[in-house]
C-alpha positions as CSV (number, residue, x, y, z in Angstrom):
1,M,94.6,38.5,111.9
2,R,90.9,39.7,112.5
3,F,89.8,43.5,111.1
4,Q,87.3,45.3,113.5
5,L,85.3,46.9,111.1
6,E,82.4,48.3,113.2
7,G,85.4,50.4,114.9
8,S,86.7,51.8,111.8
9,E,86.8,55.7,111.3
10,C,86.9,57.1,108.0
11,S,87.0,60.6,106.5
12,P,87.4,62.4,103.4
13,I,90.7,64.0,102.6
14,P,90.5,65.6,99.2
15,P,91.1,64.0,96.5
16,N,90.7,60.5,99.0
17,V,88.8,58.8,102.0
18,V,91.2,57.5,104.0
19,C,90.0,55.0,106.7
20,A,91.8,53.9,110.1
21,I,90.8,50.2,110.4
22,P,91.9,48.3,113.5
23,Y,93.3,45.1,114.0
24,T,94.1,42.6,117.0
25,V,97.5,39.9,116.2
26,A,97.6,36.7,118.6
27,I,100.6,35.7,118.6
28,V,103.2,32.6,120.7
29,V,106.8,33.4,121.4
30,N,108.5,30.8,123.9
31,G,104.9,29.4,124.6
32,E,104.1,32.8,125.7
33,A,101.2,34.0,124.2
34,Y,100.9,38.0,123.3
35,V,98.1,40.1,121.7
36,H,99.1,43.1,119.9
37,E,96.7,45.7,118.9
38,S,97.0,48.3,116.0
39,F,95.7,49.5,112.8
40,Y,95.6,50.2,108.9
41,L,95.4,52.8,107.3
42,A,92.9,52.5,103.9
43,S,92.9,55.1,101.0
44,A,91.0,55.4,98.7
45,E,91.3,57.2,95.2
46,P,88.7,57.7,92.7
47,N,88.5,55.3,90.4
48,A,92.2,53.6,91.6
49,G,91.1,50.9,94.2
50,W,91.8,50.8,97.7
51,F,95.8,51.4,99.1
52,F,96.8,50.0,102.7
53,A,99.3,50.7,104.9
54,D,101.0,50.2,108.6
55,G,99.3,52.8,110.8
56,N,101.7,52.4,113.9
57,G,104.0,55.6,112.7
58,A,100.7,57.8,111.6
59,S,100.4,59.4,115.0
60,R,104.5,60.4,114.7
61,P,103.8,64.4,114.2
62,G,103.5,65.5,110.1
63,A,103.4,61.8,109.6
64,M,99.7,62.3,108.5
65,E,100.0,65.8,106.7
66,F,102.6,63.9,104.7
67,L,101.1,60.7,103.5
68,F,98.0,63.0,102.8
69,P,98.7,66.6,101.7
70,G,94.9,67.5,102.4
71,Y,94.8,66.4,106.1
72,S,93.3,68.7,108.4
73,G,92.8,66.5,111.7
74,A,89.4,65.3,111.0
75,L,90.1,61.8,110.8
76,K,90.7,60.5,114.8
77,L,93.3,58.0,114.8
78,P,93.3,55.0,117.3
79,A,95.1,55.5,120.3
80,K,98.6,53.6,120.7
81,V,98.4,50.1,122.6
82,A,101.1,48.7,124.4
83,P,101.6,45.0,123.2
84,R,100.9,42.8,126.5
85,K,100.1,39.0,127.8
86,A,97.2,37.3,126.4
87,V,95.1,35.9,129.3
88,S,95.4,32.7,127.0
89,Q,96.7,31.2,124.3
90,P,95.4,31.8,120.9
91,T,93.6,28.8,119.2
92,G,93.8,30.0,115.8
93,T,90.0,31.0,115.5
94,P,89.1,34.6,116.3
95,R,87.2,35.4,119.3
């Protein structure tokens, strides 16, 4: 798993700061390499540290408002990308 912090988007959603952190996973199934791209939601509350959640369902209507009652749409969530076959088989080292 490789975090792409340079592509992360953060926004204050009082009383939290919430970030969408993209990630890429490469897996091999039956000898075929696949790539899956998604994101985590990272939330920091004052004096409480960071909490992480899978962001796959965050784009469903009402999901962000349920998780973060102060959500106003300011945080831009990454577009949903379908898993795809990898061009080459992963070697275990980040590209």
